[in-house]
KOLTIVO-342140 format. One record per residue (C-alpha): residue in one letter; y, x, z. Coordinates in steps of 0.02 Angstrom, whole numbers, padded with zeros to 5 digits, always signed. Layout:
<nodes>
aYXZ...
</nodes>
This chain:
<nodes>
m+08237+13706+00036t+08196+13875-00047n+08085+13786-00173q+08227+13665-00213r+08347+13809-00251y+08216+13898-00356l+08181+13737-00451l+08366+13711-00489l+08383+13891-00548l+08240+13870-00672i+08316+13711-00741c+08487+13794-00760v+08413+13945-00852a+08315+13830-00967s+08472+13733-01012v+08572+13892-01051v+08445+13961-01176r+08388+13799-01255c+08502+13819-01409e+08410+13979-01462l+08229+13921-01440f+08206+13861-01620t+08234+14038-01686s+08078+14114-01608l+07902+14053-01571a+07890+14185-01435h+08035+14103-01347m+07953+13934-01373e+07797+14001-01286r+07903+14064-01142a+07975+13889-01126l+07801+13819-01106f+07768+13939-00963a+07933+13888-00886e+07882+13706-00903r+07720+13742-00812e+07813+13836-00676i+07933+13692-00654s+07786+13574-00637s+07709+13689-00508r+07870+13701-00407i+07894+13512-00411k+07718+13489-00344e+07750+13617-00206y+07911+13529-00161v+07824+13359-00157t+07685+13433-00048e+07812+13503+00074e+07905+13339+00081k+07741+13246+00110q+07700+13365+00252r+07872+13336+00328l+07854+13148+00309d+07679+13155+00384a+07748+13254+00531l+07887+13126+00554s+07760+12986+00544r+07649+13068+00675l+07800+13096+00787a+07853+12914+00769d+07676+12854+00811e+07667+12970+00961l+07835+12913+01030e+07790+12730+01000t+07620+12747+01086h+07695+12837+01236s+07841+12717+01260s+07731+12562+01237k+07610+12622+01370a+07749+12669+01491l+07845+12506+01467e+07692+12404+01518n+07730+12457+01697v+07884+12567+01707d+07886+12586+01896f+07703+12638+01900y+07717+12757+01752l+07883+12844+01787g+07856+12826+01975n+07720+12957+01958p+07802+13130+01977v+07688+13214+01850n+07721+13080+01717a+07907+13090+01754y+07908+13280+01738l+07814+13275+01573f+07928+13138+01506v+08086+13236+01546k+08010+13398+01479r+07965+13309+01315f+08149+13278+01277t+08216+13447+01333v+08103+13599+01311d+07978+13517+01192w+08117+13433+01092e+08201+13599+01056r+08039+13691+01016h+07949+13562+00911i+08037+13397+00877e+08204+13465+00816d+08116+13566+00680i+08039+13407+00612l+08204+13315+00618k+08297+13453+00525w+08246+13368+00364k+08394+13261+00315p+08347+13104+00221n+08518+13028+00251e+08666+13041+00369e+08637+12867+00442f+08466+12921+00509h+08539+13072+00596e+08686+12977+00666k+08567+12850+00746v+08454+12985+00820t+08604+13083+00887k+08676+12926+00967l+08509+12883+01049k+08493+13060+01117e+08636+13017+01237y+08511+12909+01333l+08378+13045+01341p+08350+13164+01489t+08443+13329+01501y+08398+13500+01571e+08482+13447+01733d+08359+13303+01742l+08215+13422+01704n+08264+13541+01843g+08281+13393+01960a+08108+13331+01912v+08030+13502+01945a+08123+13521+02111a+08058+13348+02161l+07881+13398+02115l+07892+13553+02226r+07970+13452+02367l+07828+13327+02359q+07701+13468+02355d+07771+13538+02518t+07800+13374+02610y+07630+13299+02571k+07532+13464+02564l+07472+13437+02386e+07362+13570+02306t+07431+13647+02146e+07263+13633+02060k+07251+13446+02097i+07428+13411+02038a+07394+13505+01877a+07232+13407+01855g+07331+13244+01867d+07276+13197+02043i+07421+13139+02152a+07355+13080+02321g+07202+13009+02235i+07303+12923+02098k+07255+12987+01925t+07388+13031+01799s+07417+13147+01651e+07356+13326+01664l+07472+13474+01649s+07441+13607+01517a+07463+13794+01538v+07639+13787+01468d+07684+13641+01583c+07629+13742+01734l+07720+13895+01666y+07885+13801+01661v+07866+13747+01843g+07834+13927+01891k+07983+13988+01791y+08096+13860+01874a+08037+13918+02046y+08073+14097+01990t+08255+14052+01950q+08270+13983+02127s+08200+14145+02203d+08055+14040+02265t+07913+14165+02248y+07792+14056+02347h+07789+13911+02224c+07817+14026+02076h+07658+14124+02115m+07551+13968+02139w+07607+13886+01977l+07594+14044+01872e+07417+14071+01938e+07375+13893+01888s+07454+13921+01717l+07345+14075+01695n+07189+13978+01744k+07234+13837+01626d+07262+13961+01484m+07087+14033+01507k+07010+13859+01486e+07119+13797+01342i+07044+13802+01168n+07209+13755+01086k+07326+13872+01176t+07491+13798+01236a+07567+13952+01320d+07592+14136+01281r+07475+14227+01401s+07582+14384+01395e+07732+14284+01458i+07629+14215+01603l+07569+14390+01649d+07745+14460+01636y+07813+14339+01766l+07657+14335+01874s+07639+14524+01891y+07818+14543+01951v+07810+14397+02073t+07644+14462+02138m+07729+14628+02178l+07872+14538+02266q+07743+14452+02376g+07677+14623+02428n+07519+14626+02320v+07559+14786+02224r+07382+14830+02170h+07350+14656+02101a+07520+14665+02014l+07461+14829+01933d+07300+14745+01873l+07400+14604+01794t+07519+14728+01713n+07374+14825+01639e+07306+14663+01566l+07478+14628+01492l+07481+14801+01412t+07313+14770+01329l+07392+14617+01246v+07560+14699+01208p+07537+14889+01218g+07721+14928+01188h+07792+14804+01315d+07941+14902+01384r+07959+14807+01548a+07772+14816+01582l+07770+15005+01551n+07915+15032+01670n+07838+14915+01800k+07671+15005+01790e+07754+15172+01828y+07847+15092+01974y+07690+15009+02046l+07590+15170+02035k+07727+15259+02131m+07729+15122+02265i+07539+15133+02285s+07543+15322+02294e+07678+15323+02428k+07584+15193+02530e+07421+15290+02519e+07508+15449+02574k+07584+15359+02723m+07417+15284+02771g+07333+15453+02752e+07461+15533+02867t+07432+15402+03003a+07242+15416+02994t+07164+15477+03156m+07092+15653+03170g+06919+15669+03094e+06938+15519+02978d+06934+15538+02790a+07107+15507+02718s+07025+15412+02574m+06991+15272+02698g+07176+15235+02691e+07165+15219+02502q+07015+15102+02516a+07106+14996+02645a+07253+14977+02527a+07138+14928+02385d+07052+14796+02491e+07214+14714+02549p+07200+14523+02542l+07318+14435+02423k+07470+14364+02510n+07580+14220+02461e+07692+14179+02607k+07804+14028+02606g+07985+14069+02639r+08081+13927+02722d+08263+13914+02769e+08311+13908+02951y+08324+13718+02963k+08158+13684+02876s+08073+13793+03007t+08137+13687+03152d+08028+13571+03256e+08130+13422+03192f+08096+13456+03008i+07912+13495+03039m+07898+13330+03136y+07987+13240+02994e+07860+13304+02866r+07713+13261+02979l+07775+13083+02999c+07801+13069+02811r+07617+13112+02790g+07573+12971+02909e+07515+13085+03050h+07513+13024+03230t+07639+13130+03326h+07688+13027+03481d+07616+12896+03594y+07738+12750+03589k+07826+12724+03754d+07787+12551+03830q+07683+12506+03677h+07590+12375+03779k+07752+12278+03800l+07787+12260+03613v+07778+12081+03548c+07803+11978+03391r+07903+11817+03393y+07990+11685+03289k+08178+11703+03315t+08308+11568+03288n+08456+11618+03401n+08495+11430+03394d+08577+11466+03226p+08565+11324+03096l+08513+11449+02962l+08359+11497+03062l+08305+11333+03140i+08201+11278+02990n+08155+11453+02932p+08151+11566+03087a+08151+11755+03072k+07981+11838+03097e+08024+11976+03220e+07908+12121+03263e+07958+12242+03400i+07923+12422+03348y+08005+12519+03490l+08099+12465+03646d+08212+12613+03689p+08296+12633+03570y+08277+12452+03518l+08197+12449+03346v+08128+12292+03264a+08063+12235+03095y+08089+12064+03013h+07956+12009+02889d+07988+11902+02734v+08173+11900+02775i+08231+11910+02595s+08153+11813+02449d+08089+11882+02284y+08224+11786+02193e+08361+11864+02300l+08287+12036+02275a+08284+12012+02085v+08465+11952+02080i+08528+12095+02189k+08435+12224+02084s+08504+12153+01922i+08683+12159+01987a+08664+12332+02063t+08574+12420+01920p+08726+12439+01803k+08828+12505+01950l+08704+12637+02012g+08777+12811+02036r+08724+12967+02131a+08720+12925+02318t+08849+13005+02431v+08867+13042+02617h+09017+13040+02732n+09090+13213+02763a+09110+13218+02952k+09265+13329+02943t+09362+13244+02804g+09292+13068+02814k+09271+13070+02624l+09115+13030+02524e+09029+13174+02436f+08862+13225+02358a+08733+13315+02464h+08571+13407+02420y+08482+13325+02567r+08510+13150+02498v+08435+13117+02325s+08450+12938+02265k+08566+12823+02168s+08667+12686+02251a+08786+12543+02217w+08894+12438+02331l+08896+12248+02320r+09032+12137+02390p+09002+11957+02449d+09104+11892+02302d+08993+11983+02175d+08866+11841+02187i+08824+11697+02302v+08656+11782+02338v+08745+11933+02415e+08849+11816+02523r+08691+11721+02575v+08602+11883+02626n+08753+11936+02729r+08754+11769+02819r+08569+11785+02858i+08593+11961+02929s+08730+11893+03041a+08621+11747+03098v+08475+11862+03143t+08575+12001+03227k+08713+11889+03301l+08840+12018+03241e+09001+11998+03141m+08988+12043+02957d+09173+12036+02911t+09201+12214+02972a+09034+12280+02908e+09023+12391+02755d+08978+12313+02588l+08793+12296+02551q+08733+12464+02487i+08588+12461+02363a+08491+12624+02345n+08357+12670+02220y+08251+12822+02257g+08171+12898+02103i+08064+13053+02078g+08044+13133+02250g+08198+13038+02310h+08233+13069+02495y+08363+13079+02633e+08331+13212+02764p+08353+13176+02953h+08526+13110+02994f+08624+12993+03108d+08703+12835+03042f+08839+12840+03176a+08979+12966+03190r+08969+13083+03340k+09120+13111+03451e+09167+13274+03365e+09166+13181+03197s+09324+13084+03232n+09371+13064+03047a+09203+12999+02986f+09253+12816+02962k+09441+12834+02985g+09481+12755+02817l+09385+12596+02861n+09479+12567+03024t+09331+12468+03093g+09264+12589+03222n+09095+12671+03225r+08931+12604+03154i+08861+12500+03295a+08699+12450+03206t+08597+12471+03046w+08506+12338+02944l+08387+12415+02817s+08300+12298+02692y+08151+12355+02589m+08167+12283+02414s+08005+12351+02341d+07832+12408+02389v+07800+12594+02367e+07631+12655+02308a+07635+12815+02411g+07765+12899+02521g+07943+12838+02549a+07926+12796+02735t+08073+12784+02854v+08036+12899+03000f+08115+12936+03169p+08066+13115+03217y+08126+13108+03398i+08016+12958+03444g+07876+12973+03317v+07906+12806+03231k+07862+12783+03047i+07896+12626+02945f+07817+12612+02773p+07910+12505+02644k+07854+12326+02623r+07941+12213+02498g+08048+12080+02585m+08045+12166+02755a+08195+12233+02851a+08215+12355+02995f+08355+12339+03122w+08417+12453+03261y+08572+12486+03365n+08655+12655+03338l+08768+12643+03492y+08742+12600+03673k+08853+12460+03742n+08972+12591+03810g+08999+12660+03633d+08899+12820+03652g+08780+12865+03512i+08593+12837+03531y+08527+13005+03473d+08346+12948+03465t+08394+12843+03313r+08403+13001+03206h+08299+12955+03054a+08253+13003+02877a+08193+12931+02712c+08034+13023+02659p+08014+13078+02478v+07939+12946+02363l+07770+13016+02311v+07715+12883+02187g+07816+12730+02136t+07998+12683+02152k+08089+12633+02309w+08229+12506+02320v+08320+12475+02485s+08481+12393+02541n+08583+12451+02690k+08705+12351+02792w+08802+12460+02913i+08882+12354+03047h+09038+12419+03136e+09110+12401+03311r+09267+12303+03268g+09237+12116+03285q+09088+12134+03402e+09188+12128+03564f+09121+11955+03611r+08958+11965+03515r+08897+12125+03599p+09015+12156+03744c+09020+12316+03846g+08905+12319+03998l+08965+12311+04178e+08900+12487+04211e+08954+12644+04120d+08774+12687+04074d+08729+12512+04011
</nodes>
């Protein structure tokens, strides 16, 4: 725009003096020079505009190529956590740093209005942080190596590679969460990537600045000093690095003095200094109290598909066709597979058709919102960090397909659906999960389902509406059961004994989705209305 202003100024000056030009040839000569300068400025302006237009054209081609490729198979493309992270980062960090500069050129207001309106559909920084948190969650749960993730290898499935600046952002996010374990790993990977990149994507001094400090926090003071010295060779006057260097030297000196004092008689005190210098690098993983429990460790092992328990009475498990003498099942019986006997846990194969799945998804998609959980104290629904998915509730009158599915669930389970909760549809996206929980309310949670006035959740019907490429299993940590999603299959179990007590071995979890997208539907069946369908036993412990 500077050239434009300069061009206008020249034209204005020329117009002011034009009435005196005929009086002097010298002035006429000056006018010729001005004419040449105007020509030069016009050409510069045209060149700049061409460059801007070329940049816009390249941006348009890039966006078109990316979206066309992704839209060929959305679930496969965005179901990959690395692709998802890069996609969200493109429209947050990268948009601000690169794309907005290109779009600052204003050809007309209509163009900008359209782009601004479309930006409402694009990811936000909240989405970006969620994508990075999901990536780190997946890395922990499935024991993924940082180097492999950055190379685009997710459990053997190839995807886009991460650049140095992509790895740097992951490290910086972990830093904001006081997660020095992941921060250190990702900054190290960013540094390694930077060394290999010909066209640099990150500022090496920024990587060193973060990495040196995090390295110190992990107890590796000497290595932190080395990194700080490297930073000072790049930016000699870096204030923070100069202060940190002084601090690290002091820490090392104090440690060496302490080690020298504790050296045994006759030993050279310099051995203490050498021992400090040879300290192995540490990067210890800090975990909160719950994530260090046997339950959570078992949950993660099951998510990885590890064998943790020998199934009790496994030799007694059978498969059968089940009709219950119900007209709905006489022609098309349910294909029942026993998974566990106590607690009773079964799977039904091909129990919901592709057409029904498609209809239910289409109805639920516009209604999807962040999934909630029941607060045991208040009985109200609220968001929770341990449940990450989106859900919608479908009533029988939303579509005849929903009513048909409800009838089929009733026919298979022989339980009353009128007092059951509406069909809940859940979609688990990037790293979507639900940590170990009970479906039923325990005795101390007297307000859990008070508003429904239908009693406790007597049973759970869980339908899998999609296949999942990797991860996303339903696991039961107390009994070692793991069920991997299979499109059209449903799992069923009782949450309560016949006497109304909770079956604690039904505690279960939804593992993070590693690759792909996971759709499920839940039907929580309540006690009210089951008095004659599942009556109490004759004995208290029935």
